C-alpha positions as CSV (number, residue, x, y, z in Angstrom):
1,X,-93.7,8.1,-21.8
2,X,-95.2,10.4,-24.5
3,X,-94.9,9.7,-28.2
4,X,-92.1,11.2,-30.1
5,X,-93.0,14.3,-32.0
6,X,-91.9,12.9,-35.4
7,X,-94.1,9.9,-34.9
8,X,-97.1,11.9,-33.6
9,X,-96.9,14.5,-36.3
10,X,-96.1,12.3,-39.3
11,X,-98.0,9.1,-39.9
12,X,-95.7,7.7,-42.5
13,X,-94.3,4.2,-42.9
14,X,-90.6,3.5,-43.4
15,X,-89.8,2.8,-47.0
16,X,-86.8,0.6,-47.5
17,X,-84.2,0.4,-44.7
18,X,-85.0,-3.3,-44.4
19,X,-81.5,-4.2,-43.2
20,X,-81.5,-1.3,-40.7
21,X,-85.0,-2.2,-39.3
22,X,-83.9,-5.8,-39.1
23,X,-80.8,-4.9,-37.1
24,X,-82.8,-2.8,-34.7
25,X,-85.4,-5.5,-34.3
26,X,-82.7,-8.1,-33.6
27,X,-81.1,-5.8,-31.0
28,X,-84.4,-5.3,-29.3
29,X,-85.2,-9.1,-29.3
30,X,-81.7,-10.0,-28.1
31,X,-81.5,-11.7,-24.7
32,X,-78.4,-9.7,-23.9
33,X,-77.5,-6.0,-23.5
34,X,-77.0,-4.3,-26.9
35,X,-75.3,-1.1,-27.9
36,X,-76.3,0.1,-31.4
37,X,-74.9,3.1,-33.3
38,X,-76.8,4.7,-36.1
39,X,-74.9,7.4,-38.0
40,X,-74.8,9.1,-41.4
41,X,-75.6,12.3,-43.2
42,X,-78.1,14.8,-41.8
43,X,-81.7,14.6,-42.8
44,X,-81.9,11.0,-44.0
45,X,-84.3,9.7,-41.4
46,X,-82.1,8.2,-38.7
47,X,-84.2,9.4,-35.8
48,X,-87.4,8.5,-37.5
49,X,-86.1,5.0,-38.1
50,X,-85.1,4.4,-34.5
51,X,-88.2,5.9,-33.0
52,X,-90.5,4.0,-35.3
53,X,-88.6,0.8,-34.8
54,X,-88.3,0.9,-31.0
55,X,-90.8,3.3,-29.4
56,X,-94.1,1.7,-28.5
57,X,-92.7,-1.8,-27.9
58,X,-93.3,-3.4,-24.5
59,X,-90.9,-2.1,-22.0
60,X,-89.4,1.3,-21.1
61,X,-88.3,3.8,-23.7
62,X,-86.1,6.7,-22.7
63,X,-84.9,9.3,-25.2
64,X,-82.8,12.4,-24.9
65,X,-81.7,14.6,-27.8
66,X,-78.7,16.8,-28.0
67,X,-79.2,20.5,-28.7
68,X,-77.1,22.1,-31.4
69,X,-74.6,24.5,-29.9
70,X,-76.2,23.9,-26.4
71,X,-74.0,24.5,-23.4
72,X,-73.3,21.6,-21.0
73,X,-75.7,23.2,-18.6
74,X,-78.5,23.3,-21.2
75,X,-77.8,19.7,-22.3
76,X,-78.0,18.5,-18.7
77,X,-81.1,20.5,-18.0
78,X,-82.8,18.9,-21.0
79,X,-81.6,15.4,-19.9
80,X,-83.0,16.0,-16.4
81,X,-86.4,17.0,-17.9
82,X,-86.5,13.9,-20.0
83,X,-85.4,11.7,-17.1
84,X,-88.1,13.2,-14.9
85,X,-90.7,12.7,-17.6
86,X,-89.6,9.2,-18.5
87,X,-89.1,7.7,-15.0
88,X,-90.6,9.9,-12.4
89,X,-94.1,10.9,-13.9
90,X,-92.9,14.3,-15.0
91,X,-91.5,15.3,-11.6
92,X,-88.8,18.0,-11.9
93,X,-85.4,16.7,-11.0
94,X,-82.4,18.6,-9.8
95,X,-80.0,19.2,-12.7
96,X,-76.8,17.2,-12.4
97,X,-73.5,19.1,-12.7
98,X,-71.9,16.6,-15.0
99,X,-72.7,13.5,-17.1
100,X,-71.3,11.0,-14.6
101,X,-74.0,12.2,-12.1
102,X,-76.7,12.4,-14.7
103,X,-76.0,8.8,-15.9
104,X,-75.9,7.6,-12.3
105,X,-79.4,9.0,-11.9
106,X,-80.5,7.1,-15.1
107,X,-78.9,3.9,-13.8
108,X,-80.6,4.3,-10.4
109,X,-84.0,4.8,-12.3
110,X,-83.3,1.7,-14.3
111,X,-82.8,-0.3,-11.1
112,X,-86.4,0.5,-10.1
113,X,-87.9,-1.2,-13.2
114,X,-89.0,-4.8,-13.2
115,X,-86.2,-7.3,-14.1
116,X,-88.3,-8.7,-16.9
117,X,-88.8,-5.3,-18.6
118,X,-86.7,-4.4,-21.6
119,X,-85.3,-0.8,-21.6
120,X,-84.4,1.3,-24.6
121,X,-82.0,4.1,-24.0
122,X,-81.9,6.4,-27.0
123,X,-79.3,9.2,-27.2
124,X,-80.1,11.2,-30.3
125,X,-77.8,13.8,-31.8
126,X,-74.9,12.4,-29.7
127,X,-72.3,14.7,-31.4
128,X,-74.3,17.7,-30.1
129,X,-74.2,16.2,-26.6
130,X,-70.4,15.4,-26.9
131,X,-69.1,18.9,-26.9
132,X,-65.5,19.5,-25.9
133,X,-65.0,18.8,-22.3
134,X,-68.6,17.7,-21.8
135,X,-67.5,14.3,-20.5
136,X,-70.5,12.4,-22.0
137,X,-68.5,10.0,-24.1
138,X,-66.3,8.9,-21.1
139,X,-69.4,8.7,-18.9
140,X,-71.3,6.6,-21.5
141,X,-68.3,4.3,-21.8
142,X,-68.1,4.0,-18.0
143,X,-71.8,3.2,-17.5
144,X,-71.9,0.8,-20.4
145,X,-68.8,-1.1,-19.3
146,X,-69.6,-1.0,-15.5
147,X,-73.4,-1.3,-15.4
148,X,-75.4,-1.6,-18.5
149,X,-73.5,-4.3,-20.5
150,X,-74.4,-6.7,-17.7
151,X,-78.1,-5.8,-17.7
152,X,-79.7,-7.9,-20.5
153,X,-82.7,-5.6,-20.5
154,X,-80.8,-2.6,-21.8
155,X,-80.7,-1.7,-25.5
156,X,-78.5,1.4,-25.8
157,X,-78.9,3.3,-29.1
158,X,-76.8,6.3,-30.0
159,X,-77.5,8.3,-33.1
160,X,-75.7,11.1,-34.9
161,X,-74.7,12.7,-38.1
162,X,-71.5,11.9,-39.8
163,X,-70.3,14.6,-42.2
164,X,-67.6,12.2,-43.5
165,X,-69.9,9.3,-44.2
166,X,-68.6,8.3,-47.6
167,X,-69.1,4.6,-47.4
168,X,-72.9,4.4,-47.6
169,X,-74.7,5.6,-50.7
170,X,-78.1,5.6,-49.0
171,X,-76.9,8.0,-46.4
172,X,-76.6,6.2,-43.1
173,X,-75.6,3.1,-41.3
174,X,-77.1,1.0,-38.6
175,X,-74.1,-0.8,-37.4
176,X,-71.7,-1.6,-34.6
177,X,-73.9,-3.8,-32.4
178,X,-71.8,-4.6,-29.4
């Protein structure tokens, strides 16, 4: 899986964010499935933090990013491209018609990986994926509850901006490990 553009283009270190980096490291090291949410204001380094904390570790790393104002079809096309790149050596995949089918393909791909291999699933810009009637939130809930929560290899990370984030002065929160 290719390096993330923000990592390849910028060779910076993370300054501060000790608590957030620790939380992500603990989630990755955990012997159980983990679901981590990272949220906060725009342009404060949420994606950079997640990518630099989790990409490049041993195991599989899958990332998909929502497209602002993207239609459901465009979001699913992008997801299929990332799935093909991440699990099928770049092979083009048929675009799923909905998020239930798309996440089933992801779950099937996960099943082919060695049982000892940790798997990071990173859904960046989740609010852009979760457009009205997209169905991604209910699909994520279903696959987490039905499949992924019982797979100790999986580290699910969702990330997005929160325009109402008043609680955190620094701008974002790494929280809600489930």
